[in-house]
C-alpha positions in Angstrom: 98.3 106.0 148.4 98.5 103.5 145.5 94.7 104.0 145.0 95.1 107.6 143.9 97.1 106.9 140.7 94.6 104.2 139.8 91.7 106.6 140.3 93.4 109.3 138.2 94.0 106.7 135.4 90.4 105.6 135.4 89.3 109.3 135.2 91.6 109.9 132.2 90.1 106.8 130.4 86.6 108.1 131.0 87.4 111.5 129.6 86.8 112.3 125.9 90.0 112.0 123.8 91.4 115.4 123.0 91.2 116.5 119.3 94.4 115.6 117.4 96.4 118.7 116.7 96.3 119.6 113.0 93.4 117.3 112.2 90.5 119.1 110.4 87.0 118.7 111.6 84.9 116.3 109.5 82.6 119.1 108.4 85.6 121.1 107.1 86.9 118.1 105.2 83.5 117.6 103.6 83.3 121.3 102.7 86.7 121.3 101.0 85.8 118.1 99.1 82.5 119.7 97.9 84.2 122.9 97.0 86.4 121.0 94.6 83.8 118.5 93.4 80.1 119.3 94.0 77.6 116.5 94.3 76.4 114.8 91.1 73.4 112.7 92.2 72.3 109.8 90.1 68.5 109.9 90.6 65.9 112.5 91.5 62.2 112.1 90.7 61.2 115.7 91.1 59.9 116.0 87.5 57.2 113.3 88.0 56.4 114.5 91.5 55.8 118.0 90.2 53.7 116.7 87.3 51.6 114.6 89.6 51.1 117.5 92.0 50.4 120.3 89.5 49.6 118.6 86.1 52.0 118.9 83.2 51.2 122.5 82.1 51.4 124.0 85.6 54.5 122.0 86.5 56.4 123.7 83.6 55.8 127.1 85.3 55.8 126.1 89.0 57.9 128.1 91.5 61.0 125.9 91.8 62.3 128.1 94.6 59.2 127.4 96.8 60.0 125.7 100.2 58.6 122.2 100.2 56.2 121.9 103.2 55.8 125.7 103.3 52.6 127.7 103.0 52.0 126.4 99.5 53.6 123.0 99.9 55.1 121.3 96.9 56.4 117.7 96.6 58.6 117.3 99.5 62.4 117.0 99.1 63.7 119.3 96.4 63.8 123.0 95.5 66.5 125.4 94.1 67.5 126.7 97.5 67.7 123.2 98.9 69.9 122.0 95.9 72.2 125.0 96.6 72.4 124.2 100.3 73.3 120.6 99.4 76.1 121.7 97.2 74.6 119.9 94.2 76.4 120.7 91.0 74.9 117.9 88.8 71.7 116.0 88.8 70.5 113.0 86.7 66.8 114.0 86.5 64.7 110.9 86.3 62.1 111.2 83.5 60.1 108.4 85.1 56.7 107.3 83.8 54.8 104.4 85.3 55.1 100.9 83.7 51.3 101.0 83.6 51.8 103.1 80.6 53.0 101.2 77.5 53.6 101.5 73.8 53.0 104.9 72.3 51.4 106.3 75.4 54.6 105.6 77.4 56.7 107.1 74.6 54.5 110.2 74.4 54.5 110.8 78.2 58.3 110.2 78.3 59.0 112.9 75.7 56.6 115.2 77.6 58.9 114.7 80.6 61.9 115.7 78.5 60.1 118.9 77.6 59.1 119.5 81.3 62.8 119.5 82.4 63.9 121.6 79.4 61.2 124.1 80.3 62.7 124.4 83.9 66.1 124.9 82.4 64.9 127.6 80.0 63.1 129.4 82.9 66.1 129.2 85.2 69.3 129.6 83.0 71.1 131.1 86.0 70.6 127.8 87.9 70.4 124.9 85.5 72.2 123.8 82.4 71.3 120.9 80.1 74.3 118.7 79.8 75.1 115.6 77.7 78.8 115.1 78.4 81.2 115.0 81.3 82.8 118.2 80.0 79.4 119.9 80.0 78.8 118.8 83.6 82.1 120.3 84.6 81.5 123.5 82.8 78.1 123.9 84.4 79.8 123.5 87.9 82.4 126.1 87.0 79.7 128.5 86.1 77.9 127.9 89.4 75.0 126.0 87.7 73.5 122.6 88.2 74.4 120.3 85.3 71.1 118.6 84.3 71.4 115.2 82.6 68.2 113.5 81.3 67.6 109.9 82.3 64.9 107.4 81.4 63.8 104.9 84.1 62.9 101.8 82.1 63.2 100.7 78.5 59.4 100.8 78.4 59.9 104.5 78.0 61.3 103.9 74.5 58.8 101.0 73.9 61.8 98.6 74.0 62.6 100.0 70.5 66.0 101.0 69.3 64.6 103.6 66.9 62.8 105.3 69.8 66.0 105.1 71.8 67.8 107.0 69.0 65.1 109.7 69.1 65.5 110.0 72.9 69.3 110.3 72.5 68.8 113.1 69.9 66.5 114.9 72.4 69.3 114.8 75.1 68.7 111.5 77.0 72.0 110.1 78.2 71.1 107.4 80.7 68.4 104.6 80.8 67.4 102.1 83.4 66.6 98.8 81.6 63.3 98.1 83.4 61.4 99.1 86.5 59.1 97.3 88.9 58.3 94.4 86.6 59.9 92.7 83.5 59.9 94.7 80.3 59.8 93.1 76.9 63.6 92.7 77.1 64.8 92.6 80.8 63.8 91.0 84.1 63.1 93.1 87.1 64.6 92.8 90.6 61.1 93.0 92.2 59.0 90.6 90.1 59.1 86.9 89.0 61.5 86.5 86.1 60.1 86.3 82.6 63.2 86.0 80.5 65.8 84.3 82.7 67.6 87.6 82.6 67.5 89.1 79.1 65.2 88.3 76.2 66.1 88.0 72.6 66.8 91.5 71.3 68.2 92.7 74.6 71.8 92.4 73.4 71.1 94.7 70.5 69.6 97.3 72.9 72.7 97.2 75.1 75.0 97.5 72.0 73.1 100.5 70.7 73.2 102.2 74.1 77.0 101.7 74.0 77.2 103.1 70.5 75.1 106.1 71.3 76.8 106.8 74.6 73.6 106.3 76.7 74.6 105.0 80.2 73.4 101.5 81.0 71.7 101.8 84.4 71.4 98.5 86.2 69.2 99.7 89.1 65.9 97.8 89.2 67.1 94.8 87.2 67.5 91.2 88.5 71.0 89.9 89.4 70.9 87.7 86.3 70.5 90.8 84.1 73.3 92.5 86.0 75.7 89.6 85.3 74.6 89.2 81.7 75.1 92.9 81.0 78.5 93.0 82.6 79.4 90.1 80.3 78.7 92.0 77.2 78.7 95.8 77.7 81.6 97.6 76.0 81.2 100.6 78.5 81.1 101.1 82.2 77.6 100.8 83.8 75.9 102.7 86.6 73.5 101.7 89.3 71.8 105.1 89.6 70.0 104.4 92.9 70.8 101.1 94.6 72.5 100.1 97.9 74.4 97.0 99.1 72.5 93.7 99.5 74.9 92.3 102.0 74.0 95.2 104.4 70.3 95.2 103.7 68.8 92.1 102.1 66.4 93.8 99.7 66.0 92.7 96.0 66.7 96.2 94.8 70.2 96.2 96.2 73.4 95.0 94.6 74.8 91.6 95.6 78.5 91.2 96.6 79.3 89.1 93.6 78.3 91.9 91.3 80.1 94.5 93.4 83.3 92.5 93.0 82.9 92.7 89.2 82.7 96.5 89.1 86.4 97.3 89.0 86.9 95.2 85.8 83.9 97.0 84.2 84.8 100.5 85.6 81.2 101.1 86.7 79.8 102.8 89.8 77.1 102.1 92.4 75.3 105.3 93.4 74.1 104.4 96.9 70.5 105.4 97.4 68.8 106.7 100.6 65.5 104.7 100.3 64.7 103.6 103.9 63.8 100.0 103.0 67.0 99.7 101.0 69.3 100.9 103.8 67.6 99.6 107.0 66.9 95.8 107.4 64.3 96.5 110.1 62.5 98.8 107.6 62.7 96.3 104.8 61.3 93.5 107.1 58.5 95.9 108.3 57.5 96.7 104.7 57.4 93.0 103.8 55.1 92.4 106.8 52.9 95.4 105.9 52.5 94.0 102.4 51.5 90.6 103.7 49.0 92.3 106.1 47.5 94.3 103.2 47.0 91.1 101.2 45.1 89.7 104.2 43.1 92.8 104.8 42.0 93.3 101.2 40.7 96.6 99.8 38.0 99.1 100.9 37.3 101.3 103.8 37.2 98.6 106.4 40.5 97.2 105.2 42.1 100.6 105.3 40.9 100.9 109.0 42.5 97.5 109.8 45.7 98.6 108.2 45.8 101.8 110.1 45.3 99.9 113.3 48.1 97.5 112.3 50.5 100.3 111.6 49.6 102.0 114.9 50.5 98.7 116.7 53.6 98.2 114.6 55.4 101.5 114.2 57.5 102.1 111.1 61.2 101.6 111.8 63.4 104.7 111.3 66.3 104.7 108.9 69.3 107.0 109.6 72.1 108.8 107.8 74.6 106.4 109.6 72.9 103.4 107.9 73.4 105.0 104.5 77.0 105.6 105.4 77.3 101.9 106.2 76.2 101.1 102.6 78.7 103.6 101.1 81.4 102.0 103.3 80.5 98.5 102.1 80.5 99.4 98.4 83.9 101.2 98.8 85.4 98.3 100.7 84.3 95.6 98.3 84.4 97.4 94.9 86.8 100.2 95.7 86.7 104.0 96.3 86.6 104.5 92.5 83.3 102.7 92.1 80.8 104.4 94.5 78.6 107.4 94.2 75.3 108.9 95.5 71.8 108.5 94.1 69.4 109.7 96.7 66.0 109.0 95.0 64.6 112.2 96.4 60.9 112.9 95.6 60.6 109.2 94.5 59.7 107.9 98.0 57.5 109.4 100.7 60.2 109.6 103.4 63.9 109.6 103.8 66.3 108.6 106.6 66.8 110.9 109.6 69.5 113.4 108.7 68.9 113.1 104.9 65.4 114.5 104.7 66.0 116.8 101.7 68.6 117.4 99.0 70.2 120.0 101.4 71.8 117.2 103.5 74.6 115.8 101.3 77.3 117.7 103.2 76.2 115.9 106.5 76.7 112.5 104.8 80.1 113.4 103.6 81.0 114.8 107.1 79.9 111.4 108.6 82.2 109.6 106.2 85.1 112.0 106.9 84.5 111.2 110.6 84.9 107.5 109.7 88.3 108.2 108.1 87.5 109.0 104.5 90.0 111.2 102.9 89.2 114.4 101.0 90.3 112.8 97.8 87.9 109.8 98.2 85.1 112.1 99.2 85.6 114.0 95.9 85.3 110.7 94.0 82.1 109.8 95.9 80.5 113.2 95.4 80.9 113.2 91.6 84.4 112.3 90.4 83.5 108.7 89.8 80.4 109.3 87.7 82.3 111.9 85.7 84.8 109.2 84.8 82.1 106.8 83.8 80.5 109.5 81.6 83.9 110.1 79.9 84.4 106.4 79.3 81.0 106.0 77.8 81.7 108.9 75.4 85.0 107.3 74.4 83.3 104.0 73.7 80.6 105.7 71.7 83.1 107.5 69.6 85.0 104.3 68.9 81.9 102.3 68.1 80.5 105.0 65.9 83.7 105.1 63.8 83.1 101.4 63.0 
């Protein structure tokens, strides 16, 4: 008879734990958080994707409500309905132009990108609002609009020139990455051999002027040496608009722990990105092997055939929403809940993690974090509260420095 209680005990252990009375479902916690603080995403490349797809003139008048992948497919991750479904209330629009463009050509193309996004805003005033301040972002959200902040992705877009930076600021630009895939004239890149040992002569003046103007210093894409040198001298909090945690995925575009530990003193925020190779170690390793294989294969039709055969024999690893949540958890654990945000990099990469395929999926990520124990208050910080604080701090520093 003693066997019966033992069997009953084992059965209870094997059964799912009952829901705790009074505890809200993770989806409900996420929905409440997003109702109070919509997502403000740090990086979306839709402007360049649309320009590449349609050409500049047609991109200005393209149907922004069209379903990506539908009968008339557009670049794949963003549309007005998807932004609404994702509870996006603010977006840093990347005005990216390739580093292959330089000098006046890069400047001209960059200002065309400003006009492209402004054309979208003018055509959809019920959906978008151009914003340059935290208050403007909050007002747009109250009105049910998507606050649209203009962001350059590399100082090559201003020709590494303070005078052009001032022109960009006057046109509405409020954030700038310091470089992109290779060193600029002033800053080393995370993904190329160093040229300056971090920052070149003249770089300090660029950072000082960004602080004075209130243009956010964006440390995504820069080398760790640049990260530390900027944190040593900036008067305002920085952002990483689309980077993840290097301790979780060892990729040069991610933020090392020693930098994360400095964020509380600076007040900045890492906006965790969804790029598969940045969030999955298996994917990062696979891409490194594929690059090596491409170098061996060379170029041309035969080389392409060899690469296709290699990829068929070596399937691309899949990244997942849970992996992204791991990065968010790590940044919050090391830097604190006040120093983490979201920067998806939608329409800047060909594919996204499972569960985060379009801009409609932010609520699913917040629900996963709620499932892991994140409070509604901390989810609000992640969604947009932290980057709003950084915007306000930059505005305050700019006002103080301008009075000098």
